[in-house]
C-alpha positions, 0 to 999 in steps of 0.5 A: 291680054289686059286685066283692065276692069270697067270703072264707073263713076257717079257724076252730078254735073259737068265739073264731076264728069271732067274730073272723072274722065280725067282720073280714068273713069270708063263710064259715068252714071248721071243722077241728081239728088244723092240725098234720095240715092240718085234721081234723074238729072235734068236734060240740061245736065245731061247735055252739059255733060255730053258736051264735056266728056266723050266717055260713055253715060248712063242716065238714071231713070228714077223720079222718087226715092225708094224703088217704087216706079211711081207714075210710069207715064212720067218715066216713059216721057222722061226716057223719051226726052232724054233719048231726043237729047242724045242719051243712049244708056240708062239705069233703072229698076222698080220693085212691087211692095212685096219685093218682087220686080215690077215687070209692068213698070220695067217693060214700059220704060224699056219699050221706050228705050228701043234696045238701048243698053241699061243697068238694073240698078241696086233694086236687086238688093232689096228684092225678096228673091234675087234669083227670081228677079234675074230670071224674070228680067233675063229676056228684056232687050238692052239689059246688060248689067246688074249694079249690086252690092250683094246685099242692101247693107253694102259690100261688106255683107254682100261678098258672099252673094257677089262671089256665088253669083259670079260663079253662075255666070252664063246660067239663065238669068245670070248673062248680065255683067255684074257691076259692084257698088255700094259701100265699095272699098279698095280693100274689097277688090282682091276677093272681088277680082278673084271671083272674076268680077271685072266691073265696079261703081264708085260714088262717095269713094271718088269724093274724099271730102264728101258729097258736098264737093266735087269728084277728085280726079286723083281719087279716081286715078287711084282706083283706076290704077288698082283695077289695071 
């Protein structure tokens, strides 16, 4: 039986996407503007990437820095336009100012997705109560993944939380796959894998020369090798 884990790589454009796929990425998260921690890419960028590669793409639905939804009607319209362009998987997540999940915004966007698979992103790491958030979202259609570092400060701080949540797999609110990312390094993998975690997300780690340079296929291949 294969012990291969899922490797997701952030791609900003078609050049990134091609390199990530060549290095062995299983899936891409498509964003723009990493200075704002990743916003929705233009439809044209999605279309160019979809043409360039044949691995699954998850497209960010986030229009402003931070975890407030902003204008929900804009998010819904953006989701509709991306679906019309062929997008089938998404990434989203919105919080109220008090750190509770913004269910109204999430449900409005998810309704537009009509069952498409989606990831609730690292907004969970800013939630007032992670367990409450998971249980509040548990029955939403299409939710199959949480992207999390276990802590707003990153994986170094979040390791105990990640291991504890992995141990609750199958409990109410804990059915979605855990995708670990946020300051993730190769040195974290042994403890995460021993906890049963099998999905990993990299951005800066795929760009040894920094965000001003494209994804390195060699860097992605190093991760792919470590996870196979």
